[in-house]
ChimeraX commands (.cxc) that place a marker at each C-alpha (Angstrom):
marker #1 position 29.02,-13.68,6.39 radius 0.5
marker #1 position 29.65,-17.23,5.20 radius 0.5
marker #1 position 28.00,-18.52,2.04 radius 0.5
marker #1 position 25.53,-21.26,2.18 radius 0.5
marker #1 position 26.58,-24.88,1.51 radius 0.5
marker #1 position 23.12,-25.74,0.27 radius 0.5
marker #1 position 22.70,-23.17,-2.53 radius 0.5
marker #1 position 22.63,-25.83,-5.40 radius 0.5
marker #1 position 19.14,-27.08,-5.91 radius 0.5
marker #1 position 18.82,-30.92,-5.36 radius 0.5
marker #1 position 16.13,-33.37,-6.63 radius 0.5
marker #1 position 13.17,-34.48,-4.55 radius 0.5
marker #1 position 14.79,-37.89,-4.26 radius 0.5
marker #1 position 18.15,-36.49,-2.76 radius 0.5
marker #1 position 17.20,-33.65,-0.50 radius 0.5
marker #1 position 19.60,-32.07,1.97 radius 0.5
marker #1 position 17.32,-32.72,4.82 radius 0.5
marker #1 position 13.78,-34.13,5.46 radius 0.5
marker #1 position 11.57,-32.74,8.24 radius 0.5
marker #1 position 8.29,-34.21,9.42 radius 0.5
marker #1 position 5.65,-33.69,12.18 radius 0.5
marker #1 position 4.78,-37.45,12.16 radius 0.5
marker #1 position 1.14,-36.51,11.16 radius 0.5
marker #1 position 1.50,-36.42,7.39 radius 0.5
marker #1 position 3.36,-33.09,6.93 radius 0.5
marker #1 position 6.79,-33.43,5.38 radius 0.5
marker #1 position 9.30,-30.94,4.01 radius 0.5
marker #1 position 12.19,-31.97,1.84 radius 0.5
marker #1 position 14.95,-29.17,1.76 radius 0.5
marker #1 position 16.16,-28.85,-1.74 radius 0.5
marker #1 position 17.98,-25.53,-1.46 radius 0.5
marker #1 position 18.74,-22.77,1.11 radius 0.5
marker #1 position 19.33,-19.03,0.16 radius 0.5
marker #1 position 21.42,-18.12,3.23 radius 0.5
marker #1 position 23.92,-19.55,5.55 radius 0.5
marker #1 position 22.32,-20.86,8.83 radius 0.5
marker #1 position 23.97,-18.10,10.91 radius 0.5
marker #1 position 22.27,-15.39,8.70 radius 0.5
marker #1 position 18.99,-17.28,8.86 radius 0.5
marker #1 position 18.84,-16.75,12.74 radius 0.5
marker #1 position 18.57,-13.03,12.26 radius 0.5
marker #1 position 16.20,-13.02,9.37 radius 0.5
marker #1 position 12.66,-13.87,10.03 radius 0.5
marker #1 position 12.12,-14.01,6.22 radius 0.5
marker #1 position 14.90,-16.40,5.44 radius 0.5
marker #1 position 13.57,-19.08,3.21 radius 0.5
marker #1 position 14.23,-22.64,1.88 radius 0.5
marker #1 position 13.17,-24.13,-1.36 radius 0.5
marker #1 position 11.37,-27.41,-0.53 radius 0.5
marker #1 position 9.13,-30.13,-1.83 radius 0.5
marker #1 position 6.25,-30.50,0.73 radius 0.5
marker #1 position 3.36,-32.73,1.35 radius 0.5
marker #1 position 0.48,-32.85,3.82 radius 0.5
marker #1 position -2.55,-35.08,4.73 radius 0.5
marker #1 position -4.60,-32.72,2.40 radius 0.5
marker #1 position -2.52,-33.77,-0.69 radius 0.5
marker #1 position -3.83,-36.69,-2.73 radius 0.5
marker #1 position -1.86,-39.80,-3.77 radius 0.5
marker #1 position 1.40,-38.89,-2.00 radius 0.5
marker #1 position 2.00,-35.84,-4.22 radius 0.5
marker #1 position 4.26,-33.02,-3.30 radius 0.5
marker #1 position 4.26,-29.28,-3.95 radius 0.5
marker #1 position 7.46,-27.30,-4.76 radius 0.5
marker #1 position 8.15,-23.75,-3.56 radius 0.5
marker #1 position 9.69,-21.54,-0.99 radius 0.5
marker #1 position 8.83,-21.61,2.61 radius 0.5
marker #1 position 10.03,-19.64,5.60 radius 0.5
marker #1 position 12.67,-21.78,7.36 radius 0.5
marker #1 position 11.35,-20.59,10.74 radius 0.5
marker #1 position 7.97,-22.21,10.04 radius 0.5
marker #1 position 9.69,-25.62,9.99 radius 0.5
marker #1 position 12.37,-25.13,12.53 radius 0.5
marker #1 position 10.30,-23.27,15.05 radius 0.5
marker #1 position 7.40,-25.75,14.97 radius 0.5
marker #1 position 7.78,-27.83,18.08 radius 0.5
marker #1 position 6.09,-30.79,16.45 radius 0.5
marker #1 position 8.45,-30.96,13.49 radius 0.5
marker #1 position 11.54,-33.33,13.81 radius 0.5
marker #1 position 14.51,-33.82,11.49 radius 0.5
marker #1 position 13.99,-37.29,9.95 radius 0.5
marker #1 position 17.25,-37.48,7.74 radius 0.5
marker #1 position 19.92,-35.20,6.56 radius 0.5
marker #1 position 23.26,-35.44,4.87 radius 0.5
marker #1 position 26.38,-35.04,6.99 radius 0.5
marker #1 position 27.02,-31.50,5.81 radius 0.5
marker #1 position 23.48,-30.51,7.01 radius 0.5
marker #1 position 24.05,-32.16,10.37 radius 0.5
marker #1 position 27.27,-30.35,10.86 radius 0.5
marker #1 position 25.66,-26.87,10.09 radius 0.5
marker #1 position 22.20,-27.32,11.62 radius 0.5
marker #1 position 22.56,-30.17,14.14 radius 0.5
marker #1 position 19.60,-32.46,14.84 radius 0.5
marker link #1:1,2 radius 0.2
marker link #1:2,3 radius 0.2
marker link #1:3,4 radius 0.2
marker link #1:4,5 radius 0.2
marker link #1:5,6 radius 0.2
marker link #1:6,7 radius 0.2
marker link #1:7,8 radius 0.2
marker link #1:8,9 radius 0.2
marker link #1:9,10 radius 0.2
marker link #1:10,11 radius 0.2
marker link #1:11,12 radius 0.2
marker link #1:12,13 radius 0.2
marker link #1:13,14 radius 0.2
marker link #1:14,15 radius 0.2
marker link #1:15,16 radius 0.2
marker link #1:16,17 radius 0.2
marker link #1:17,18 radius 0.2
marker link #1:18,19 radius 0.2
marker link #1:19,20 radius 0.2
marker link #1:20,21 radius 0.2
marker link #1:21,22 radius 0.2
marker link #1:22,23 radius 0.2
marker link #1:23,24 radius 0.2
marker link #1:24,25 radius 0.2
marker link #1:25,26 radius 0.2
marker link #1:26,27 radius 0.2
marker link #1:27,28 radius 0.2
marker link #1:28,29 radius 0.2
marker link #1:29,30 radius 0.2
marker link #1:30,31 radius 0.2
marker link #1:31,32 radius 0.2
marker link #1:32,33 radius 0.2
marker link #1:33,34 radius 0.2
marker link #1:34,35 radius 0.2
marker link #1:35,36 radius 0.2
marker link #1:36,37 radius 0.2
marker link #1:37,38 radius 0.2
marker link #1:38,39 radius 0.2
marker link #1:39,40 radius 0.2
marker link #1:40,41 radius 0.2
marker link #1:41,42 radius 0.2
marker link #1:42,43 radius 0.2
marker link #1:43,44 radius 0.2
marker link #1:44,45 radius 0.2
marker link #1:45,46 radius 0.2
marker link #1:46,47 radius 0.2
marker link #1:47,48 radius 0.2
marker link #1:48,49 radius 0.2
marker link #1:49,50 radius 0.2
marker link #1:50,51 radius 0.2
marker link #1:51,52 radius 0.2
marker link #1:52,53 radius 0.2
marker link #1:53,54 radius 0.2
marker link #1:54,55 radius 0.2
marker link #1:55,56 radius 0.2
marker link #1:56,57 radius 0.2
marker link #1:57,58 radius 0.2
marker link #1:58,59 radius 0.2
marker link #1:59,60 radius 0.2
marker link #1:60,61 radius 0.2
marker link #1:61,62 radius 0.2
marker link #1:62,63 radius 0.2
marker link #1:63,64 radius 0.2
marker link #1:64,65 radius 0.2
marker link #1:65,66 radius 0.2
marker link #1:66,67 radius 0.2
marker link #1:67,68 radius 0.2
marker link #1:68,69 radius 0.2
marker link #1:69,70 radius 0.2
marker link #1:70,71 radius 0.2
marker link #1:71,72 radius 0.2
marker link #1:72,73 radius 0.2
marker link #1:73,74 radius 0.2
marker link #1:74,75 radius 0.2
marker link #1:75,76 radius 0.2
marker link #1:76,77 radius 0.2
marker link #1:77,78 radius 0.2
marker link #1:78,79 radius 0.2
marker link #1:79,80 radius 0.2
marker link #1:80,81 radius 0.2
marker link #1:81,82 radius 0.2
marker link #1:82,83 radius 0.2
marker link #1:83,84 radius 0.2
marker link #1:84,85 radius 0.2
marker link #1:85,86 radius 0.2
marker link #1:86,87 radius 0.2
marker link #1:87,88 radius 0.2
marker link #1:88,89 radius 0.2
marker link #1:89,90 radius 0.2
marker link #1:90,91 radius 0.2
marker link #1:91,92 radius 0.2
view
């Protein structure tokens, strides 16, 4: 199994990718633990993110792990921006 290209934690200001649902929810991917091909077979694969929602005050973010499927499988969530390596591996 290939190793992840996104295993080094990035800062909130330079995430690998940013996902949003357009209604105030945003996830900034700061680290992944598995290669994308391994994530497809693991319902518990997770990403380390900084996230915000309409319930957060003052534009603040919380940091922590989330299941990547909760972002990728949500039909409302779209990829807003990503670095070239992310786009090569995950697409749009």
